C-alpha positions as CSV (number, residue, x, y, z in Angstrom):
1,M,0.0,0.0,0.0
2,K,1.2,3.5,-0.7
3,S,2.2,5.5,2.4
4,R,0.2,8.6,3.2
5,A,1.4,12.0,2.1
6,F,4.2,13.5,4.2
7,K,7.8,14.5,3.5
8,L,10.0,11.7,2.5
9,S,12.9,13.1,4.4
10,T,11.3,12.8,7.8
11,L,12.7,9.3,8.5
12,F,16.2,10.5,7.6
13,V,15.8,13.2,10.2
14,A,14.2,11.0,12.7
15,T,16.4,8.1,12.6
16,S,19.5,10.3,12.6
17,S,18.3,12.2,15.6
18,V,19.9,12.1,19.0
19,F,17.9,11.0,22.0
20,A,18.9,8.9,24.9
21,T,17.6,6.6,27.6
22,P,20.3,5.5,30.1
23,L,21.0,1.8,30.0
24,F,22.5,-0.1,32.8
25,A,24.8,-3.2,32.6
26,N,24.2,-6.2,34.8
27,D,27.2,-7.5,36.5
28,E,25.6,-10.5,38.1
29,T,26.3,-12.8,35.2
30,D,29.4,-13.6,33.1
31,K,27.4,-14.5,29.9
32,S,28.8,-12.7,26.9
33,I,25.6,-11.2,25.8
34,E,24.3,-7.8,24.7
35,K,22.8,-7.1,28.1
36,I,26.3,-6.8,29.5
37,E,28.0,-5.1,26.7
38,V,25.4,-2.6,25.8
39,L,27.8,0.3,26.8
40,G,30.0,-0.3,23.8
41,K,32.6,-3.0,23.9
42,N,32.9,-5.3,20.9
43,H,31.3,-8.7,21.8
44,S,30.9,-12.0,20.0
45,N,27.3,-13.0,20.6
46,Y,24.2,-12.3,18.5
47,L,21.8,-12.5,21.5
48,A,20.2,-9.6,23.3
49,V,18.0,-10.0,26.3
50,E,16.7,-6.5,26.9
51,A,14.8,-4.1,24.6
52,E,13.5,-0.5,25.0
53,T,11.1,-0.6,22.1
54,A,7.8,-2.0,23.3
55,S,7.5,-0.2,26.6
56,K,9.4,2.2,28.9
57,L,9.3,-0.4,31.7
58,G,12.7,-1.9,31.3
59,I,11.4,-5.5,30.9
60,S,13.3,-8.2,29.1
61,I,12.6,-9.5,25.6
62,K,11.4,-12.8,27.1
63,E,8.9,-10.9,29.2
64,T,7.6,-8.8,26.3
65,P,4.3,-10.1,24.8
66,Q,5.4,-9.3,21.2
67,S,8.0,-10.6,18.9
68,V,11.3,-8.6,19.3
69,R,14.2,-8.8,16.9
70,V,17.7,-7.4,17.7
71,I,20.6,-7.0,15.5
72,T,23.6,-6.6,17.8
73,R,26.8,-4.6,17.3
74,A,28.7,-7.9,16.9
75,L,26.6,-9.0,14.0
76,M,26.9,-5.6,12.3
77,N,30.7,-5.7,12.7
78,D,31.1,-9.3,11.4
79,F,29.2,-8.7,8.2
80,S,30.1,-5.0,7.7
81,L,26.5,-3.9,8.0
82,D,27.3,-0.2,7.6
83,D,23.9,1.2,6.7
84,V,20.4,0.7,7.9
85,N,19.3,-1.1,4.7
86,Q,21.9,-3.8,5.3
87,V,20.8,-4.2,8.9
88,L,17.1,-4.5,8.1
89,E,17.8,-6.9,5.2
90,T,19.3,-9.1,7.9
91,T,16.4,-8.7,10.4
92,P,13.9,-11.5,10.3
93,G,10.4,-10.4,9.4
94,V,11.4,-7.1,7.7
95,S,11.4,-6.5,3.9
96,V,13.6,-3.8,2.4
97,E,12.1,-2.1,-0.6
98,K,14.9,-0.4,-2.5
99,I,13.0,1.6,-5.1
100,E,15.9,4.0,-5.9
101,T,19.5,4.3,-4.9
102,D,18.7,6.9,-2.3
103,R,15.2,6.1,-1.3
104,T,14.0,3.0,0.5
105,Y,10.9,1.8,2.2
106,Y,10.6,-0.9,4.8
107,K,7.7,-3.3,5.3
108,A,6.6,-6.0,7.8
109,R,3.6,-8.2,7.8
110,G,2.4,-6.5,4.6
111,F,2.4,-2.9,5.9
112,D,4.8,0.0,5.6
113,I,7.0,0.5,8.6
114,T,6.4,4.1,9.7
115,N,7.1,3.7,13.5
116,F,10.7,4.7,14.4
117,Q,12.3,5.3,17.8
118,V,15.7,6.4,18.9
119,D,16.7,5.0,22.3
120,G,13.1,4.1,23.0
121,L,11.6,7.5,22.1
122,G,8.9,7.4,19.5
123,L,9.3,9.8,16.6
124,P,6.1,11.1,14.9
125,Q,5.9,10.7,11.2
126,E,3.8,9.2,8.4
127,S,6.2,8.2,5.6
128,G,8.5,5.2,5.9
129,A,10.9,6.3,3.2
130,L,14.6,6.7,3.9
131,Q,16.3,9.5,2.0
132,G,20.1,9.0,1.6
133,T,21.6,6.1,3.5
134,L,21.6,6.2,7.3
135,D,25.0,5.1,8.7
136,T,25.0,2.6,11.6
137,A,28.3,3.4,13.1
138,I,26.8,5.4,15.9
139,Y,24.4,2.5,17.0
140,Q,25.1,-0.2,19.6
141,R,22.2,-2.3,18.4
142,I,18.9,-2.0,16.4
143,E,15.7,-3.4,17.7
144,V,12.5,-4.3,15.9
145,V,9.2,-5.0,17.6
146,M,6.8,-6.7,15.3
147,G,3.2,-5.6,15.0
148,A,1.3,-2.5,16.1
149,N,3.0,-0.3,18.7
150,G,0.7,2.7,18.9
151,M,1.2,2.9,22.7
152,M,4.8,3.9,22.3
153,T,4.9,5.7,18.9
154,G,1.4,7.3,18.4
155,A,0.4,7.3,14.7
156,G,1.6,4.4,12.6
157,N,0.8,1.1,10.9
158,P,0.4,-2.5,12.4
159,S,3.8,-3.5,10.8
160,A,6.7,-3.0,13.2
161,T,8.6,-0.4,15.2
162,V,12.4,0.1,14.5
163,N,14.4,1.4,17.5
164,F,17.9,2.7,17.0
165,I,19.9,2.3,20.2
166,R,22.9,4.6,20.2
167,K,26.4,4.0,21.6
168,R,26.9,5.4,25.1
169,P,30.0,6.6,27.0
170,T,32.0,4.0,28.9
171,D,33.8,4.3,32.2
172,D,37.0,2.8,30.9
173,L,39.0,4.2,28.0
174,R,38.1,2.4,24.7
175,A,39.1,3.2,21.2
176,N,38.5,1.5,17.8
177,V,39.6,2.4,14.4
178,S,38.6,0.5,11.2
179,I,39.8,1.1,7.6
180,T,37.9,-0.6,4.8
181,A,38.7,-0.9,1.1
182,G,36.3,-2.6,-1.3
183,S,34.9,-3.0,-4.8
184,W,34.1,0.0,-6.9
185,S,36.7,2.2,-5.1
186,N,35.0,1.9,-1.7
187,M,37.1,3.5,1.0
188,R,35.8,3.9,4.5
189,L,37.3,5.1,7.8
190,D,35.5,4.5,11.2
191,A,36.8,5.9,14.5
192,D,35.2,5.4,17.9
193,V,36.6,6.7,21.2
194,S,35.0,6.5,24.6
195,G,35.9,7.0,28.3
196,R,35.7,9.2,31.3
197,L,36.6,12.9,31.0
198,N,36.9,13.3,34.8
199,E,35.3,12.1,38.0
200,Y,31.9,13.4,37.0
201,A,31.8,13.2,33.2
202,A,32.2,10.6,30.4
203,G,32.1,11.1,26.7
204,R,32.1,9.3,23.4
205,A,32.8,10.3,19.8
206,V,32.3,8.5,16.5
207,V,33.6,9.7,13.2
208,V,33.0,8.2,9.7
209,K,34.4,9.2,6.4
210,Q,33.4,7.2,3.3
211,K,33.8,7.6,-0.4
212,R,32.7,5.0,-3.0
213,D,31.7,4.5,-6.6
214,S,29.1,1.9,-7.5
215,Y,28.3,-1.0,-9.8
216,L,25.6,1.4,-11.2
217,D,26.9,3.6,-14.1
218,R,28.0,7.0,-12.9
219,Y,26.7,6.6,-9.3
220,S,28.9,7.6,-6.4
221,V,28.5,8.6,-2.8
222,E,30.5,10.6,-0.3
223,R,29.5,10.4,3.4
224,D,30.6,12.2,6.5
225,V,29.3,11.3,10.0
226,F,30.1,12.8,13.4
227,Y,28.5,11.8,16.7
228,G,29.4,13.1,20.1
229,I,27.8,12.4,23.5
230,T,28.6,13.4,27.1
231,E,27.1,12.2,30.3
232,L,27.6,14.5,33.4
233,N,26.8,13.3,36.9
234,L,25.4,16.5,38.5
235,T,24.8,14.6,41.8
236,D,24.7,10.9,42.8
237,S,21.1,10.8,41.6
238,T,21.0,13.3,38.7
239,T,22.5,12.8,35.2
240,L,22.6,15.3,32.4
241,T,23.2,14.0,28.9
242,T,24.0,16.1,25.8
243,S,24.8,15.0,22.3
244,L,25.3,16.2,18.7
245,T,25.0,14.4,15.5
246,Y,25.9,15.4,12.0
247,Q,25.5,13.4,8.8
248,Q,26.2,14.5,5.2
249,N,25.3,12.2,2.4
250,D,26.2,13.5,-1.1
251,A,25.2,11.3,-4.1
252,D,26.2,12.0,-7.7
253,S,24.1,10.6,-10.5
254,P,21.5,8.9,-8.2
255,L,18.4,7.2,-9.5
256,W,15.1,9.1,-9.5
257,G,12.7,6.5,-10.5
258,A,14.3,3.5,-12.1
259,L,14.3,1.1,-15.1
260,A,11.3,0.2,-17.1
261,L,10.5,-3.5,-16.3
262,F,8.6,-4.4,-19.5
263,D,8.8,-3.6,-23.2
264,S,6.3,-2.7,-25.9
265,E,5.4,-6.4,-26.4
266,G,4.9,-7.0,-22.7
267,N,8.1,-8.9,-22.3
268,P,10.3,-8.3,-19.3
269,T,13.3,-6.0,-20.0
270,D,16.8,-7.4,-19.4
271,Y,19.2,-4.5,-19.0
272,D,22.8,-4.9,-17.8
273,T,23.0,-4.9,-14.0
274,S,24.9,-1.6,-14.1
275,T,22.3,0.2,-16.2
276,S,21.1,3.5,-14.6
277,T,18.6,6.2,-15.7
278,A,20.6,9.0,-13.9
279,A,22.1,11.8,-15.9
280,D,25.8,12.6,-15.4
281,W,24.9,16.1,-13.9
282,A,22.3,14.7,-11.4
283,Y,22.9,14.9,-7.6
284,W,21.0,14.4,-4.3
285,N,22.6,15.8,-1.2
286,N,21.2,15.3,2.3
287,T,22.4,17.1,5.4
288,S,21.2,16.4,8.9
289,K,22.0,18.2,12.1
290,Q,20.7,17.3,15.6
291,A,21.2,18.6,19.2
292,F,19.9,16.9,22.3
293,V,19.6,17.4,26.0
294,E,18.4,14.8,28.6
295,L,18.0,15.1,32.3
296,E,17.4,12.0,34.5
297,Q,16.5,12.2,38.2
298,L,16.5,9.1,40.4
299,V,13.8,9.3,43.0
300,G,14.4,6.9,45.9
301,D,15.4,3.3,45.1
302,N,12.7,2.4,42.6
303,W,11.7,5.5,40.7
304,S,13.1,7.9,38.1
305,V,12.0,10.9,36.1
306,I,13.4,11.5,32.6
307,A,13.0,14.7,30.5
308,R,14.3,14.8,26.9
309,Y,14.4,17.6,24.3
310,A,15.7,17.3,20.8
311,H,16.0,19.7,17.9
312,T,16.7,18.2,14.5
313,Q,16.9,19.7,11.1
314,T,17.6,18.3,7.6
315,E,18.2,19.9,4.3
316,Q,17.9,18.4,0.9
317,D,19.4,19.8,-2.3
318,S,18.9,17.8,-5.5
319,N,18.9,18.0,-9.3
320,L,17.4,14.8,-10.6
321,F,16.5,13.1,-13.9
322,Y,13.5,10.8,-14.4
323,V,13.1,8.4,-17.3
324,Y,9.6,7.1,-18.2
325,G,7.8,5.3,-20.9
326,T,7.9,1.8,-22.5
327,P,10.9,0.8,-24.5
328,D,10.5,-0.7,-28.0
329,A,11.0,-4.5,-27.8
330,Q,13.5,-4.5,-30.8
331,T,15.3,-1.2,-30.5
332,G,15.0,-0.2,-26.8
333,L,13.9,3.3,-27.9
334,G,10.7,5.0,-26.8
335,L,11.8,6.4,-23.4
336,T,11.7,10.1,-22.4
337,G,13.6,12.0,-19.8
338,Y,12.4,14.6,-17.4
339,A,14.4,16.9,-15.0
340,S,13.6,18.4,-11.6
341,D,15.3,20.5,-8.9
342,Y,14.1,19.8,-5.4
343,Q,14.8,21.7,-2.2
344,L,13.7,20.9,1.3
345,T,14.1,22.2,4.8
346,D,12.6,20.0,7.5
347,R,12.5,20.7,11.2
348,L,11.5,18.8,14.3
349,N,11.3,20.0,17.9
350,L,10.4,17.3,20.4
351,F,9.9,17.3,24.2
352,D,9.2,14.1,26.2
353,V,9.0,13.6,29.9
354,Y,8.0,10.5,31.9
355,A,8.3,8.8,35.2
356,K,8.8,5.1,35.7
357,G,9.2,2.9,38.7
358,S,7.9,0.0,40.7
359,F,5.5,-0.5,43.6
360,E,4.2,-3.4,45.7
361,L,0.6,-4.4,46.0
362,F,-1.0,-7.6,47.2
363,G,2.4,-9.1,47.8
364,Q,3.6,-8.6,44.2
365,E,5.9,-6.1,42.6
366,H,4.4,-4.1,39.7
367,L,5.9,-1.7,37.2
368,I,4.5,1.5,35.8
369,A,5.6,4.3,33.4
370,A,3.6,7.5,32.6
371,G,4.4,10.6,30.6
372,A,3.6,13.1,27.8
373,S,5.3,14.3,24.7
374,V,5.0,17.2,22.3
375,A,6.4,17.3,18.8
376,D,6.4,20.4,16.6
377,M,7.2,19.7,13.0
378,A,7.6,22.0,10.0
379,Y,8.7,21.6,6.4
380,Q,9.1,23.8,3.4
381,D,9.9,22.5,0.0
382,S,9.9,23.6,-3.6
383,S,10.2,21.8,-7.0
384,L,11.4,23.2,-10.3
385,Y,10.7,21.4,-13.5
386,D,12.0,21.5,-17.1
387,Y,9.2,22.8,-19.3
388,T,11.5,24.1,-22.0
389,T,11.2,21.1,-24.3
390,G,7.5,20.4,-24.0
391,N,7.3,17.0,-22.4
392,G,10.9,17.1,-21.1
393,F,14.0,16.2,-23.0
394,P,14.1,14.6,-26.5
395,A,13.6,10.9,-26.9
396,M,16.4,8.9,-25.2
397,P,18.6,6.3,-26.7
398,N,18.7,2.6,-25.7
399,L,19.6,2.7,-22.0
400,N,22.2,-0.1,-22.4
401,E,24.1,2.3,-24.7
402,W,23.5,5.6,-22.9
403,D,26.4,7.3,-21.2
404,G,24.3,9.6,-19.0
405,V,24.9,12.7,-21.2
406,A,21.8,14.8,-21.4
407,P,21.2,18.6,-21.8
408,V,21.6,20.5,-18.5
409,P,18.0,21.6,-17.8
410,V,16.7,25.1,-17.7
411,L,14.3,24.8,-14.8
412,K,11.2,27.0,-14.3
413,D,8.9,27.4,-11.3
414,S,6.2,24.9,-10.9
415,L,3.2,25.3,-8.6
416,N,3.8,26.7,-5.2
417,G,5.7,24.2,-3.1
418,S,4.9,23.1,0.5
419,H,4.7,25.0,3.7
420,V,3.2,22.7,6.3
421,D,3.3,22.8,10.1
422,S,2.2,19.9,12.3
423,E,2.0,19.2,16.0
424,Q,1.5,16.0,17.9
425,V,0.6,15.9,21.5
426,S,0.5,12.6,23.4
427,E,-0.1,11.3,26.9
428,Y,0.6,7.7,27.8
429,V,0.7,5.2,30.6
430,S,2.1,1.7,30.6
431,A,2.1,-0.9,33.4
432,R,3.0,-4.4,34.1
433,F,1.0,-6.1,36.8
434,S,2.2,-9.3,38.5
435,I,-1.0,-11.3,39.0
436,T,1.0,-14.2,40.4
437,D,4.7,-15.1,40.4
438,D,4.2,-16.7,37.0
439,L,1.4,-14.6,35.3
440,K,2.0,-11.1,34.2
441,L,-0.4,-8.6,32.6
442,L,0.9,-5.7,30.5
443,A,-1.5,-2.9,29.8
444,G,-1.1,0.5,28.3
445,I,-3.1,3.4,26.7
446,R,-2.0,6.4,24.7
447,H,-4.0,9.4,23.6
448,T,-2.6,11.3,20.6
449,A,-3.8,14.6,19.1
450,W,-2.4,15.5,15.7
451,E,-2.9,18.9,14.0
452,T,-1.6,19.9,10.6
453,N,-2.0,23.3,8.8
454,G,-0.7,24.4,5.4
455,L,-0.6,23.8,1.7
456,S,1.4,21.3,-0.4
457,Y,1.4,22.1,-4.1
458,G,-1.9,23.7,-3.9
459,K,-3.6,21.0,-1.8
460,N,-4.9,21.8,1.6
461,K,-3.1,19.5,4.2
462,S,-5.0,20.8,7.2
463,R,-6.4,18.3,9.6
464,D,-7.2,18.1,13.3
465,V,-7.6,14.5,14.6
466,S,-7.1,12.6,17.8
467,D,-7.4,9.0,18.8
468,T,-6.7,6.7,21.7
469,T,-4.8,3.5,21.2
470,S,-4.4,0.6,23.6
471,H,-2.2,-2.4,24.3
472,L,-3.0,-5.5,26.3
473,G,-0.8,-8.5,26.8
474,T,-0.3,-11.4,29.1
475,V,2.8,-13.5,29.7
476,Y,2.7,-16.9,31.5
477,Q,6.0,-18.5,32.7
478,I,5.6,-22.3,32.3
479,N,9.1,-22.8,33.9
480,D,12.4,-21.0,34.2
481,D,13.0,-21.3,30.5
482,I,9.7,-21.1,28.7
483,N,7.1,-18.3,28.5
484,V,3.9,-18.2,26.5
485,Y,2.2,-15.0,25.7
486,A,-0.8,-13.3,23.9
487,S,-1.2,-9.6,23.0
488,Y,-3.5,-7.1,21.3
489,S,-2.2,-3.8,20.1
490,E,-3.8,-0.8,18.3
491,T,-2.6,2.0,16.1
492,F,-3.9,4.8,13.9
493,A,-2.8,7.0,11.1
494,P,-4.2,10.5,10.3
495,Q,-5.5,11.3,6.8
496,A,-5.9,14.6,5.0
497,E,-8.2,13.4,2.2
498,Q,-11.8,14.8,2.2
499,D,-15.1,13.3,1.3
500,I,-17.9,14.6,-1.0
501,N,-19.1,16.8,1.9
502,G,-15.7,18.4,2.4
503,Q,-15.1,16.5,5.7
504,T,-11.7,15.0,6.4
505,L,-11.8,11.3,6.6
506,D,-11.4,9.6,10.0
507,P,-7.9,8.2,10.7
508,I,-6.9,4.8,9.4
509,S,-7.3,2.3,12.3
510,G,-5.2,-0.8,12.7
511,D,-4.5,-3.6,15.1
512,T,-2.4,-6.7,15.7
513,K,-3.3,-9.9,17.5
514,E,-0.4,-12.2,18.4
515,I,0.2,-15.4,20.4
516,G,3.6,-17.0,20.9
517,I,6.2,-18.8,22.9
518,K,9.7,-17.7,24.0
519,T,12.2,-20.2,25.4
520,E,15.8,-19.9,26.4
521,L,18.1,-22.8,25.4
522,F,21.6,-24.0,26.2
523,N,21.8,-22.4,29.6
524,D,20.2,-19.2,28.4
525,L,22.7,-18.6,25.6
526,M,20.1,-18.9,22.9
527,M,16.5,-17.7,22.6
528,L,13.7,-19.2,20.4
529,N,10.6,-17.2,19.6
530,V,7.6,-18.6,17.6
531,A,4.6,-16.4,17.0
532,I,1.3,-16.4,15.1
533,F,-0.1,-13.0,14.1
534,D,-3.2,-11.4,12.6
535,A,-2.9,-7.7,11.5
536,E,-5.4,-5.5,9.7
537,Q,-6.3,-1.9,8.7
538,E,-9.6,-0.2,8.1
539,N,-10.8,3.1,6.8
540,I,-8.3,3.5,3.9
541,A,-8.8,6.6,1.7
542,V,-9.6,5.7,-1.9
543,A,-10.8,8.0,-4.7
544,D,-14.6,8.4,-4.9
545,T,-14.6,8.3,-8.7
546,A,-18.4,8.6,-9.0
547,N,-18.4,11.9,-7.2
548,S,-15.1,13.4,-8.3
549,T,-14.5,15.9,-11.1
550,P,-11.5,16.5,-13.3
551,D,-10.6,19.5,-11.0
552,N,-11.5,18.0,-7.7
553,T,-10.9,14.4,-6.4
554,V,-12.9,13.4,-3.4
555,Y,-12.4,10.3,-1.3
556,R,-14.2,7.7,0.7
557,A,-13.2,5.1,3.2
558,A,-12.5,1.5,2.1
559,P,-11.3,-1.7,3.8
560,G,-7.6,-2.4,4.0
561,I,-5.7,-5.6,3.9
562,Q,-5.6,-8.3,6.5
563,S,-2.3,-10.1,7.1
564,Q,-2.0,-13.4,8.8
565,G,1.0,-15.7,9.3
566,F,3.7,-17.0,11.6
567,E,7.3,-16.2,12.5
568,L,10.2,-18.1,13.9
569,E,13.4,-16.7,15.2
570,L,16.4,-18.4,16.9
571,S,19.3,-16.2,18.1
572,G,22.4,-16.6,20.3
573,E,25.1,-19.3,20.7
574,V,24.4,-22.6,19.2
575,G,27.5,-24.2,20.7
576,F,30.8,-25.5,19.3
577,G,31.8,-21.9,18.6
578,V,28.8,-21.0,16.5
579,S,26.7,-17.9,16.9
580,A,23.5,-17.5,14.8
581,N,20.5,-15.3,14.1
582,L,17.9,-17.3,12.1
583,G,14.4,-16.3,11.1
584,Y,11.6,-17.6,9.0
585,T,8.5,-15.6,8.1
586,Y,5.3,-16.8,6.5
587,T,2.8,-14.0,5.5
588,D,-0.6,-14.5,3.9
589,I,-2.3,-11.3,2.8
590,D,-6.1,-11.4,2.4
591,V,-7.6,-8.8,0.1
592,S,-11.1,-10.3,-0.2
593,D,-12.6,-7.3,1.7
594,T,-11.1,-4.9,-0.7
595,F,-12.7,-6.3,-3.9
596,N,-15.1,-3.7,-5.4
597,S,-14.1,-1.2,-2.7
598,G,-11.7,0.9,-4.9
599,N,-8.6,0.0,-2.9
600,K,-6.5,-1.0,-5.9
601,D,-3.3,-0.9,-3.9
602,A,-4.4,-3.9,-1.8
603,Q,-3.8,-6.5,-4.6
604,L,-0.5,-4.9,-5.5
605,V,0.7,-5.3,-1.9
606,K,-0.3,-8.9,-1.9
607,D,1.6,-9.6,-5.1
608,Y,4.9,-7.8,-4.3
609,T,5.1,-9.1,-0.7
610,P,7.0,-12.4,-0.5
611,K,4.9,-15.1,1.2
612,Q,8.0,-16.8,2.6
613,V,11.3,-15.4,3.7
614,F,14.2,-17.2,5.4
615,K,17.2,-15.4,6.8
616,L,20.3,-16.8,8.5
617,A,23.4,-15.0,9.8
618,A,25.9,-17.4,11.4
619,K,29.5,-17.2,12.5
620,Y,31.9,-20.0,13.5
621,D,34.9,-19.3,15.8
622,A,37.3,-21.9,14.7
623,T,38.5,-24.3,17.4
624,F,41.5,-25.4,15.3
625,A,43.0,-21.9,15.0
626,D,42.8,-19.2,17.7
627,G,41.4,-15.9,16.4
628,L,40.0,-17.3,13.1
629,S,36.3,-17.0,12.3
630,F,34.1,-17.8,9.3
631,G,30.5,-16.6,8.7
632,M,27.6,-16.6,6.3
633,N,24.7,-14.1,6.0
634,M,22.0,-15.3,3.6
635,R,18.5,-14.3,2.7
636,W,16.0,-16.3,0.6
637,Q,12.6,-15.0,-0.5
638,D,9.7,-16.4,-2.3
639,D,8.7,-15.2,-5.8
640,I,6.9,-11.9,-6.1
641,S,5.0,-10.1,-9.0
642,R,3.3,-6.9,-10.0
643,V,0.5,-6.3,-12.5
644,Q,1.7,-3.5,-14.7
645,N,-1.2,-3.4,-17.1
646,D,-4.7,-4.9,-17.2
647,T,-5.5,-4.7,-20.9
648,P,-3.4,-6.3,-22.3
649,L,-2.4,-8.1,-19.1
650,I,1.3,-7.4,-18.3
651,I,2.8,-8.9,-15.2
652,T,6.4,-8.4,-13.9
653,K,7.7,-11.3,-12.0
654,Q,10.8,-11.8,-9.8
655,N,11.3,-15.5,-9.2
656,A,12.4,-16.8,-5.8
657,Y,16.1,-16.3,-5.1
658,A,18.7,-16.5,-2.4
659,L,21.6,-14.1,-1.7
660,V,24.6,-15.4,0.2
661,N,27.3,-13.2,1.8
662,M,30.4,-14.7,3.4
663,M,33.0,-13.4,5.9
664,A,36.3,-14.4,7.4
665,S,38.1,-12.7,10.2
666,Y,41.4,-13.2,11.9
667,E,42.7,-11.7,15.1
668,I,46.4,-11.0,14.5
669,N,46.8,-10.1,18.2
670,S,44.6,-8.7,21.0
671,Q,44.4,-5.3,19.3
672,V,44.5,-5.9,15.6
673,S,42.2,-8.0,13.4
674,V,41.5,-8.2,9.7
675,T,38.1,-9.1,8.2
676,A,37.2,-10.1,4.6
677,N,33.7,-9.9,3.2
678,V,32.3,-11.3,0.0
679,N,28.7,-10.2,-0.9
680,N,26.4,-11.9,-3.3
681,V,28.8,-14.8,-3.6
682,F,26.9,-16.6,-6.4
683,D,26.5,-13.3,-8.4
684,K,22.7,-13.5,-8.5
685,K,20.9,-11.0,-10.8
686,Y,17.6,-9.8,-9.3
687,V,15.4,-6.8,-9.2
688,N,15.6,-5.1,-5.8
689,S,11.9,-4.4,-5.4
690,L,8.5,-4.4,-7.1
691,Y,7.1,-1.8,-4.7
692,W,6.9,0.6,-7.6
693,A,6.2,-0.1,-11.3
694,Q,9.9,0.6,-12.0
695,G,12.9,-1.1,-10.5
696,F,16.7,-1.6,-10.7
697,Y,19.1,-4.5,-10.1
698,G,20.8,-5.4,-6.9
699,A,24.6,-5.3,-6.6
700,P,26.6,-8.1,-8.2
701,R,29.4,-10.0,-6.4
702,N,31.6,-7.6,-4.5
703,Y,34.4,-7.6,-1.9
704,A,35.6,-5.7,1.1
705,L,38.7,-6.0,3.3
706,S,38.8,-4.3,6.7
707,L,41.7,-3.7,9.1
708,N,40.6,-3.1,12.7
709,W,42.5,-1.7,15.7
710,S,41.1,-1.5,19.2
711,L,42.3,-0.4,22.5
């Protein structure tokens, strides 16, 4: 389904933003797991036992009545998962829809992922598109809670919530430097330094510099990242945290749109893997700057109050080239180019304050968290288009023979751009009640008010809506190792579309039902999670063609899709030196309620969503040679398709395929190691996504070699 209208850069701002929730290590166990090493040391396990995404209660993954995925720093390091696309491609249950080089959508359970957090703080937005490529160097781990999560994030879809947990300062001095060289002139430098500044303060800084070309003709990227964070102990019970983040992502000759996937005879096109529709003068630059302040006050032994404020701003500057049309089956001719200049400034101010703690009642300990947040958002953008040649540039040559040379456009003003202001105000409470020692009840409620004012390209975006979403879950401990659970979660998404009477449609409503089992294996070194889910949405805006005019489209509400299926995940230490993160997802999308409703997107979603996906990341620490490790990161997905035309019927298909990435690492000594990565080992040719009617091919076989030094 197409995401609702909002600015595509919001995710880039949000997921790059700097917020923080203090995390505490547990020294009562010697297991080498993420729970211990969350403050920043490299570690060898793929298991995490705590998550901040589903609630602010600090409960473990095993005690959370929803499926929770975690990609640890160890897994990211082993397979050089340097951007969020690579991380989420490895995450069980998540689909990465690369529609262009610098724009990507994420999906889970058939729905767009629009819920994002940083350090457990929900960030309001509607679009799930990533502009530029978000670097992962500043993150300690990335969590994904499957299903609706409206209690923590407000508006969104019943898909999943992605939570980016940032690196934090450490008490002891630590330093890490990594230099990587790879295919297509890829050069990357990472530096990470952390430690105490004095008795009262600790700090951490991360710097990334990367420059690379691409397998795609003419495409190249230059990236700069800086992240700095300090923690100051004002008193024994008061901590002040401040941080800054800067990311610059400059892309030359990026895709805007992609390749035509069928020709004039309805046959699938077969371009070279390197073929690009980008002109040699095209560029797409993204700059993001953020500042953050957090104050935490401990109150007694069991309570704390946390206040957080963040200001984020992103700027986009682009000149892009779009190619459209249907190529002739014999000559490859028939395509036309079109140019645009796009400028955007996007701002977010967010304040969140909450209290959390525990209390005793009826002989049991219970947990509660309550708070409120206010988010003020504003964006301004403008587009210029090339109208000097009628429908754009002259007809283009065969793309397989094109060198990217096109006339530099003379751009003229289009319609007025966008100037839209939004505010989201939320109040929430979440609690876990211990009914007995073995039975827990998790309940939460959130009220969200969303107000938007402004115009976007002549269309009124004003709306004033509110909704209350709830979450209810139970967890029963069968024994020390096995928990079973059931949960129900709601979410909503505001809409700006109006009906025939000029009334704004009610928000989209969604919910997720889930039952599952979580069990710890091999002395708690591995966790198994099996879940069955049912998710759906209602009240989707569709065009009311019977009452619309050429100058005014009105809308009506229609049913959305219903998604059912099951998921399996196994993560941690298998034994014999093997660490693994394994996941299988089966998703069955029901569109029967959408027939004759006008919701044409529903069938498209069903077709381009793989029914089955299997993912496995595994590493073996060789017992026959100290310091030597081997690993494999593979993903297999079922076949997908997209109906491109009804009469005559034209369908684009991508057959089932598997991608296999391999790694090998050797510790030269306690401080120096070298890692080699080979991606797409079998050089599989495939289309990245059928989310849109156009697409481009994934990267062929490529290599990288990293030299790592740590203190």
